[in-house]
N, C-alpha and C positions, 0 to 999 in steps of 0.2 A: 890530159885525160889519164895517161899512164901514171903520172905522178900521183893523182888522186887515188887511183886504184891501189898503187903501192902503199900509200898512206893508210888506206883502209885495211890492207893486208897486215901491215905492221901493227896497227891498233888491235886487230883481232888476235894476232900472235901474242901481244903483250897481255891481253885479257886472258888468253888460254894459259900463259905461263903463271899469271897471278892465281888463277883457279887451281892450277897444279900445285903451287906452293902452299895454298891454303889447305888443300886436301892432304898434302903430305904432313902438315902441321897438326891437323885435327881430323880424326877419323871417327865417324859414328860407328858404334858397335851395335849388335843385335840385343845387347843386354838392356834390361829394364830394372828399375828399383821401385818397389811399392811399399809404402808405409801404412800398416794396418790402422784402422780407426781406433783400435784398442790403445795404440801408443800415442795418444794425443797429449799435447801440452796445453797451450792456450786453446780456447774453443775453436774447433774446425781446422786445426793444423797440428803437425807432428811435434812431439816432444823434441826439443833441440838435441838432447844427448842421444836418444835412440836414433833419430834421423841422421845425425852426424856419424853415429856408429855404423849404420848401414852403408853410408858413403865411404867410411874408413875401411870397410871390409874389402874394398877394391885395392887397398894399399897393403903391401907386405911390410909389417913393422909399424913403428910410431907414425901417426898421421896427424895432419893439421887440416881442419875442416872449417870453412867459412860459410855461414848461413846468410844467404843474400835475400831470401824471401821466405815467408811462412811456408813450410813444406806441406803440400796438400795430402790428404788422406785417401786411402783406397784408390789411388790414381797411379797408373804406370808412368814412371818418370824415365826419360831417356838418359842413358849413360853415354857420355862423350869422352873418349880417351884422347889425351893430348900427348904430343911427342916427348915431353919431358917427364912422363910418368904420372902426371896429374890427371884428374878427371873433373868434368863438369856434369852436374845433375840438372836436367832441364825439364820443364813442363811446357811443351810447345815452344814459344819464343822467350819464355821467362827463365832466367838463370836462377835456380833455387839454392844450389850448394856447389862449392868447389872442394875437392879433396886433394891433398898434396903429401908426398913423403916428408917426414919431419925428422929432425935430430932427436936422439934420446933425451928425455927429460932428466934434470938433476933430481936428487932424492928429496922428497917432501919432508916436512917435520915428522917426528915420531907419532905413532898412534897413541890415542888416549888408552888408558886401561879399559878392559871390558866393563868393569864396574862403573866407571865414569861415563862411558859411551851409553850404557843402559839407562842413564838418567837424562840424556840429551833431549829426548822427546818431551820431557816435562815442561820445557820452556819454549816448545814450538808454538808459533802464533796461533791464536784461535781461528776456527773455521771462518767466522764472519769477517776476518781481516785478510783472508787469503784471496789474492787476485785471480787465481786459477784453481779453484777447489776440486775440479775434475781432472787435474793433471795426473797422468799415469804414474809418475814417479813420486810426487810429493802431495798429491791431492787428498785431503781428508774425506772426500766423497768416494774414494776409490778403494775402500777397505776390502772389497770382494775380489778385485782382479788387478789392483795396482801394486807398486813396490812398497808403498807405505813408509817411505823414508821421511821421517819427521825430525830433521836435524835441527837441534837447538843448542844453546849455550849450556854447558854444565860446569859446575864448580870444579876448579882444578885443571881446566883445559881452556886454551886461548882461542879455540875455533868453535865450530859447530859440529855436532856428532850425533850418531844414532847407531843402533844395531840392526842387522838385517839377516833374514834367513830366506834365500831365494826359493820360490815354489818350483815344483817339478815341471810345470808347463813352461818354464823359462829356460829349460835346458835343451841341449841337442841330443842326438841319439846315443851319445856316450855319457850322458848325465852331467855334462859340463855346462855352466851358464853361458848362454849365447853371447858373443862379443858385443852386439848392439845393446843388450840388456845391461852389460857392465858399463858401457858408455852412458846409458841412461842413469844408472846408479851414481855415476860420477858427476852428473849434470847439476841437478837442483841444489845439492849441498853448497855449491859455489855461490848460488844466488842468495841463499840465506846467510852465508858468511859475509856478504857485502851489503846487506840491508834490504833484501827483497820485500820484507814485510812492511817497510816504510815507503819504499819506492819500487813499484812493480817494474820488472825489467825482463828482457829476453836475451837469449844466448846469441852472440854474434860470431864468436870464434872459439874453437876448442882444439887443443893439441892433446891427444890421448895416447897412452901407452899401456898395454896389458902385459904384465910379466908372467902371470899364471892365472888360469881360469879356475874359479872354485866350482865345487859340485853343488847341485841343487840340494838343499837341506843343510848346507854348512852354516855355521854361525859366524857372522862377519861384522866388521866395524867399518862404518863410513864416516869420513871426516872432511871438513872444508875450512879453509883459512882465507881471509881477505888479504889482498896484496896492496891495492892502491885505489884511490878515488880521484877521478879527473873529470869534473863536470858530470855529464850523464854517463861517462864510461867508468866501469869498475872492473878491477882485475882480481882473480881468485885462483887458488889451486885446490884440488880435491884429491882424495886418495881412498882406496879400498884396501882393507887389511883383513887377515884372518883373525880369529879370536885371540891369538897370542901376539898379534902386532906385526906379523910378517907382511910386507908390502905385496899386494897382488896386482894393483892397477893404479894409475894416477892421471891427472889432467892439469892443464894450464888453461885458463879461460878469460874471455873478455865478455862482459855483460853491458848492455845498453839500456838505460832507463827509458821507459815509455814516456812520451811527451805528455805533460799534464794538460787537461782540457783548458781551453781559454776561459778566462773569467774566474 
């Protein structure tokens, strides 16, 4: 009898220690993260770049964000801090994103000239071929309140490009473009650099680094380059420059093609 009681006590002690170890490794904070419905990408979910940028705001410096599920809109998401300095973003029991400190990115290719970048939009795919025409960043149906980044191929440049002038409502109290908006601007150009118009895809991973935030009203250049194609996986890099070609922000990306319907 005493032996069974001792065994139960030992089992309870082991369970208690396991819970203590888990709690020391993962601590829920009181913070929440909410993605406004304005910042959608695919219908009903957050734009990958803006969503990742909000998660990356928890990290000081370059950050790597994995998107594990479509980010819900207008929904408070739980922020869970991990012992290694990373974060999980959850909606109830669903893991939505993870954010991790990252090493600095190497320099991207040089910016196209402003004259070349100004012509990129001319080869942007037509609206009726766009998988997500209401996307906050690249949607042709969002000319009133979106970023209107229509990155296309331009003669004399080996990537995709466009010019951008951020609106005042995208800035913080100091007039600087908010970090998550910069992450959004870095997002979709990567997709069009690797063939989004032929094969719709979603962002799975992004490493982002902001060197300097531009002001609302600045004239900017956005560019993207394809890196590799591996089945349904596609790699890209993107960058944001000022009008003179000075690097302001950059990203390294992994895109996953959506599965084609059967038949």
